[in-house]
C-alpha positions in Angstrom: 45.1 19.4 15.2 44.6 18.3 11.6 43.3 15.0 12.6 40.8 16.7 14.8 39.6 19.0 12.2 39.1 16.2 9.7 37.3 14.1 12.3 34.9 16.9 12.9 34.5 17.6 9.2 33.7 13.9 8.7 31.3 13.8 11.6 29.4 16.9 10.1 29.1 15.4 6.7 28.0 12.1 8.1 25.3 13.7 10.4 24.1 16.0 7.5 23.6 12.9 5.3 21.8 11.1 8.0 19.6 14.2 8.8 18.7 14.9 5.2 17.9 11.1 4.8 15.6 11.3 7.8 13.8 14.5 6.5 13.5 13.2 2.9 12.5 9.7 3.7 9.3 8.7 2.0 6.3 7.9 4.0 5.1 4.1 3.5 1.6 2.7 4.4 0.1 -0.6 3.8 -3.7 -0.6 3.8 -5.3 -3.9 5.0 -8.8 -4.8 3.3 -10.4 -8.1 4.3 -14.0 -7.1 3.6 -14.7 -5.2 0.4 -18.3 -4.4 1.0 -17.6 -2.8 4.5 -14.1 -1.3 3.7 -14.0 -0.7 0.0 -15.4 2.8 -0.6 -14.0 4.0 2.6 -10.6 2.7 2.0 -10.4 4.1 -1.6 -11.7 7.5 -0.3 -9.0 7.5 2.4 -6.2 6.7 0.0 -7.2 9.3 -2.4 -7.2 11.9 0.6 -4.0 10.6 1.9 -2.4 11.2 -1.6 -4.0 14.5 -1.9 -2.2 15.8 1.4 1.0 13.6 1.0 1.4 12.8 -2.8 4.8 11.2 -2.3 3.6 8.4 0.1 4.1 4.8 -1.2 0.9 3.0 -0.6 0.4 -0.8 -0.9 -3.0 -2.3 -0.4 -3.2 -5.9 0.6 -6.4 -7.7 0.2 -7.5 -11.3 1.6 -10.6 -13.0 2.5 -13.7 -11.1 1.1 -11.3 -8.2 0.6 -10.2 -9.5 -2.8 -13.9 -8.9 -3.9 -12.6 -5.3 -4.4 -10.5 -6.2 -7.3 -12.8 -8.6 -9.0 -14.0 -7.8 -12.7 -17.3 -5.9 -12.4 -17.1 -5.4 -8.7 -19.0 -2.6 -7.0 -20.3 -1.5 -3.7 -23.8 -2.8 -3.5 -25.1 -0.2 -1.2 -23.9 2.8 -3.0 -23.8 1.1 -6.5 -20.4 2.5 -7.2 -17.9 0.5 -9.4 -14.5 -0.1 -7.9 -12.5 -0.3 -10.9 -12.5 3.4 -12.0 -11.5 4.5 -8.4 -8.8 1.8 -8.5 -7.6 2.8 -11.7 -7.3 6.4 -10.7 -5.1 5.3 -7.6 -3.0 3.0 -9.4 -2.2 6.1 -11.8 -0.9 7.8 -8.7 1.4 4.9 -7.8 -0.7 2.8 -5.5 -0.1 -0.9 -5.7 -3.0 -3.4 -5.2 -2.0 -7.1 -4.0 -4.4 -9.9 -3.8 -3.8 -13.0 -1.6 -3.2 -16.1 -3.7 -4.2 -18.3 -0.7 -7.7 -16.7 -0.7 -7.9 -17.2 -4.5 -7.2 -20.9 -4.1 -9.5 -21.3 -1.2 -12.3 -19.6 -3.0 -11.6 -21.6 -6.2 -11.2 -18.6 -8.3 -8.6 -17.8 -11.1 -6.5 -14.7 -11.7 -8.5 -14.1 -14.7 -11.4 -13.1 -12.4 -9.6 -9.8 -11.5 -9.1 -6.6 -13.0 -5.9 -5.7 -14.7 -4.9 -3.4 -12.0 -4.5 -6.3 -9.5 -1.0 -7.7 -8.6 -0.8 -10.9 -6.6 1.0 -12.0 -3.5 1.5 -15.6 -2.1 0.0 -14.7 1.3 -1.8 -11.6 2.3 -1.2 -11.9 5.9 2.7 -12.6 5.5 2.9 -9.7 3.0 1.4 -7.3 5.5 3.7 -8.6 8.3 6.7 -8.1 6.1 5.8 -4.6 5.0 5.1 -3.6 8.7 8.1 -5.2 10.3 10.8 -5.6 7.7 10.1 -2.6 5.5 8.7 -0.3 8.2 5.4 0.7 6.7 2.7 2.1 8.7 -0.6 0.1 9.0 -4.0 1.2 8.2 -7.1 -0.8 8.3 -10.1 1.3 7.2 
C-alpha cells in the first residue's frame, strides 16, 4: 500500500511540474523580413502591438535579401519618411533581437559597419529561420 501511495504522489508531483511548465511556457516568435520597404513599418508596428498584448513573448527578427536594409545606418521608409532606427531601438529595449544575414551582406558587398548598433548577425538568415522554427519551436510570422 505504501508503494502505491508513493507512486501516486510522484505521479501527481511530476504532472504538476509538467502542467505548470506548459502554462508558464514563454511564447516564441520569429519575424521574417526579406523586403524592408514593403514589410518594415508594418513589421515594426506588429511587433510593438505583439509585445503590448503579450509582453513576455520572445521575438527574434531575421532579415535577408532586401530585408537587411531595415537595419542599415540612416534607413527609413521612403513612402512614409519614417526612420527605422528609433523604432528598432524601442523594440530592442523590450528584448527584441534583430539578426542580419551575413550571406546577404557578402553578396551585396556591404560591411557590418553599415548597420546600426542594434543589429546582430547570423551566418544564414534562411538557416536561422529554419532552426528557430523546427529546433526551437518558434512560431513564424512574415508581415
